[in-house]
N, C-alpha and C positions, 0 to 999 in steps of 0.2 A: 202310775210309773211312767216317766217320760221316756221318749225313744232313745235318747242318749244313755240313760241309765240302763235301759233294756240291752242296748248294744254292748255296754261295758260288761254286764253279766254274761251275755252270750259269748263275748271274747274270752272271758275267764273260764267258761265251760269248755271252749275249744282248747285252751291251754291245759286244762286238766286232762282232757282225753289224750293230748300229745304226751303229757307227763306220764300217764298210765302206760301208754305204748312204749315210751322211752325207758320205763322201769325194767323192762326185760333185757336191756343192754347196759344201762348205767344208772345205778341208784342215786348217785349225786346229782346227775342231770335231772332226774325226775323230781328230786327234792327242790332244786333250783326253780324248775318251771312252776311247781305248785306254789312256791313262795311269791314268784312274780304274779301268778294268777290272783293271789290274795291282795298283793300290794297295789295292783292297778285299780282295785275297788276303792282304796283308801281315799283318793282325791274326791270321789263321788259322795263321800260321807259329809263334806262341807263342815269339817271340824265337829261332827256330832260325836260325842265321847262314847256312846253306846256301840256304835258301829266300829269305832276304833278299838274298843275293848274286845269285841268279839274277834277282830282280826289278830290282835296280839295274843289272845288265848289260843287261837288256831296255830299261830306261829310257834308258841311255846310247846304245843302238842306235837307239831311236826318236829321240832328239835329233840324233844323227849324220845321220840321213836328211834333216834340214832343211839340211844343207850342199849337197845335190844341187840344182842350179838347174833342171834339166830332166829331171824324173822321169816315166818313161812310165806309171807306175801310182801316181802321187802320192795318198796317202790310203789306198789299199788296202794298201800296204806296211806302214803302221802297224798295221793289223789282222793282217797276216800275222806280223809280229815279236811282237806281243802274244800271238797264239794259240800261237806256238812256246814262249813263256815259260810260259804257263798250262799247256800240255801237259807241259812239263818238270817243273814243280811237281807236276802230277798223278801223273806217273810216280814222283817221289820219295816220295809218300805211299802209293800203292797197292801192294798185295801180289799182286794177281790178274795172273798171268803173261800171260793172253790180253789183258787191257786194256793191260798194259805194252807188248806187242808191237804192238798196234793204235795205241797213242799214239806209238810210235817212228816208224811210217809217217806218221802225222799231222804230226809235226814235220819229217820229211824233205821232204815234198812242197813246202811254201812256199819252201824254198831253191832249188827248180828255177825258180821265178819271180823271186826276188829277185836271183839271180846275173846275170840278163840286164839289169837296169836300169843305166842309165848317164846321165851328163850330156849325152852327144851323141846316140847312137842305140842302140836295143836291141842288146845284145851277144849276138846269136843263136848265132854259132859257138862262143863260149866256153861259152854255155848248153848247147848240145847236147853238147859234149865232157863237161861236168860232169854233165849228167843221165845220159848213157850210163853213166859210171863208177858213179854213185850208184845206179842202177837195179840194176846187177849186184851192187853191194855189198849192197843191201838184200835182194835175193833170196838171196844166199849166207847172210847173217846170219839171216834168218827161217827158212830151211830148216835151218840148223845148229841154231838154237834149238829148233825143233820136234823134230828128231832127239835133241837132248840130253835134253829133257823125257821124250820117249817111252822112250829107252834107259835112263834113270835109273829111270823108274817100273817097267819090266820087267826091269831088271838085265841088259841086253844090252851086253856090253863092246865088242864089234867095232863095233856101231852107234854107241856112245858116242864112240869115237875118231874115226869119220867125222864125226859131228856137231860134235864139238869142233873139228876142223880147219877145217870149213867155217865155223863160227861165228867162229873167230878170223880166218880170211882175210877174211870179210865185214866184220868189225869194222876190220881193218887198212885195207882199201880205202876204207871209209866215212870214217875219220878221217885218212887219209894217212900211215900208217905204212909205212916202208921194209920190204921192197923193192916194196910196192905203192903207191908214193907218186908215180909219174910224172905224174899229173894235177895234183898240187899246184903245182909251179913254173909250169907252163903256164897254169893257171887264174889263179894269183895275179898273174902279170905282164900278163895280158891283160883281166882284168875291172876294173871300177871299184872304187876303194879303199873306198867306203862300204859296198856290199853284201858286200865281202870281209871287212870288220870284223865283220859279222854271222855270216858262214859260218865265220870263224876263232874266234868266241867262243861265242855262244849255241848254235849248231848242233853244237858239238863236245861239249857236256855230256851230252845225252841218250844217245848211243850207249854211253858208259861206264856210266852209271847202269843202263841195261837190261842190259848185260853183267854187271854186279855182281849184279843181282837174279837173273838166269838162273843164273849160276855158283853163287851161294850156295845156291839151291834144288836144283841138280843135281850138286853135288860128289860124285864117285864114287871115294872113297878105297879102295885105294891107287892106282887107275887114274889119278886126277887128278895125283897126285905124279909118276908115270912119264912123263906127256906134257907136264908144265909146262915141261920144258926147251925144247920147241918155242917157247913164248911167250917164254922168257927170251932165246933166240937172236934172235928177231925184234926184241925190244925193244933188245938191244944193237946190232944192225945199224942200226935206225932212229936211235939216238943218234948213232952215228959218221957215217952218211950225212948226217943232218940238220945236225949241227954243222960238219962239213968242208965241206958244200955251202954253208951260210951264210957260213962264213969266206972262201970263195973267190968268192962271188957279187958282182957289181958293182952291179946294180940293188937299191934298197932293198926293193922289193916281193918280189924274189927272195930277198933275205936273210930277210924275214919268212916266206916260204914254207918254206924249209929250217929256219928256227927252229921252225916248227910241227911239222915232221916230227920233229925232236929232242925237242920237248916231248911229243908223242904217244908217243915211245919211253920217256920217263921214266914216264908214266902206265901204259903198257901193262905195264911191269915189275912193277907191283903185283898183277897177276893171278896171278903165281906164288905169292903168299902164301896162296892158297886151299888149298894143301897142309896148312896148319896154321890151323884155324878161330880159334884163340886170339889170332892176330895180324891178323885180317882187319880189325877196326876201326881199327887203327894204320895199316894200308896204305890203307884207304879214305879216312881223313882226309887223309893226304898226297896221295892221288890227286885228290881233289876241290879241295883247296887249290891244287894245281898246275894244275888245269883253270881255276880263277879267276884265278890269276897269268897264265896264257896269255890268258884271255878280256880282262881289264882291260888288259893290256899291249898286245894286238893292237888293241883299240878305240882306245887312245891313240896308238899308232904309225900306224895306217892313217888315222885322221882328220887327223893332223898331216901325213902325206904329202899328203893331199887339199888341205889349206889352206896348204901351203908351209912347214910347221914349227910349232913351239910353244915355249913358255918353256924355257930351258935347264935350270933346276933340275928341272922336271917330267919332262923327257925322261930325265934322268940318274937320277931316282928310279925310273922304270919299268924302265930298263935294269938298275939295281942289284938290283931285286926279281927280275927274270929270272935274273940271275947268282946270287942266293941270299945276299945280304948281310943279316946279322942287324941288327935284328929284323924285317925286312920279310917279307911273306907267303912269298916265294920261299924264304927260308931254312928256315922251318918246314915247308913242304911237302917239300922235299928231305930234311930231317932225319927226318920221319916215314917217308918212302919208304925211305930208307937203313936206318933202324932196323928196319923190318919185314923187309926183305931179309936183314939180318944174322941176325935171330932165327930165320928159317926155313932158314938155311944157304946162302943165295945170296950169299955174301961177294964172289965174283968179279963178280957183276952190280952189287953195290954199288960196288965199286972202279971198274968201267967207268963208272957214273953220275958219280962224283966227277971222273974224268979228263975226261969230256965236259963237265961244269960248268965245268971250267977252260978247255977249248978254247973255250967260248962267250963268254968274257970280252971278247976283242978286237972281235968283231962287234957285240956289244950296245953297247959303248962307241962304236964307230963310228956305229951307228944314232943314238944320243943326240947325238953330235957334229954329224952332218949334218942332223939335224932341229932343232937348237936355233936359235932366232931371238930377236931382241929382244922383250921382253915387250909383248904388245898384247891388246886385248880381242878374243876370238874364240871360237867354238864349240869349236874344237880345244883351246884352253887350258882352257876349262871342263871338257870331257870328260876331259882328262888330269889336271886337278886332282882330280876326283872319284875317278878310277882310282887316283891316288897316295894319297889319303885311305883308300880301302879297303885298300890293301896295308899301311897302317900299323896297321890294327885288330888285327893279330896281336901288337901290343905287349901286348895283354891275355893272361892265362894261357892257353897253348895247350890245356891240358886241357879247357877249355870246348868246343873243337871236337870233341874225342874224345867227350865226353858227349852232345853234340848228335847226333853220328853214330849212337850207340846207340839213339836214339829213331827213326831212320829206317829201319834195316835189320832 
């Protein structure tokens, strides 16, 4: 990372500190400072769409916090969300694995506080459950990463396998991949919709980025190829459990919980592509686009649940992007993932992904139908509108996203 880029990040962190301090006097001032802290990073992105997408997700998260009428940490929550976004962008740019892992922890901790905020009273029970699972996940993830780095440097195959398994299990627990997904439906149905929109969007991005950076650095062929089937099986299980669970769930928040499990399965499938470095860029492009589809969709749906619904066209556009209708972002993300799986010989996993995409159609249309209301001026409609506009950006040539990926990895 260049000195100028580091200076920009440092300036943003100073602004966040000021914003958190100012929150005790004026919430609007804190919100404005946090928005400025995010926007000063934007020119540094050099038109990289992935960085811009993260910033927009964070801005939508900040705006959605305005929907909460009785927030226990009003003002401080703005700084926490902005900190998560800045740390995520920092991880995108840095190649130092120690900094990558340290920043991963930095992003995880704010979610422990955010999950407890609510319109009524602090959601302590849900917070304790979430924190317990996340601490276990973080420990597994970090120990696995350290073992991978050490085993790769010293060519210790047995230690590499142990590290790889711990790393993947930690990642699965962190993001809510089946079969380590039990906390997801419980937390999603008991926590407030607004902090959930942050947990299900911005907080899901950094674990995958860290995983990609660690695995790219520590790929141990042909050992990686022989144990990638472990990841493929978990991804397939997560797709089926997530989509079938969402299909049979009655509460909308529970539908979104299982939808998250399924989406994490789609993205996890891209890790098997590390057996062939030639197609890693294709897989990572699909994975990050799918992460953004999940993020914008969850922000739109959760804020709509909180405000009792949103405009019908906007709800259906978000649903169709999740389903993968061209030329929406959800289509290109799945196409990139499918192509990368086929190229590396995981045709059976690609077929499973297609089957699961078909299974998801009824419940996404149900979500859109039940959340559709008459058009009105509301924050939920504004947030959903921005989310829909972003999903339409992929009308531009998709190769642009592939080229942008090559500048980051």
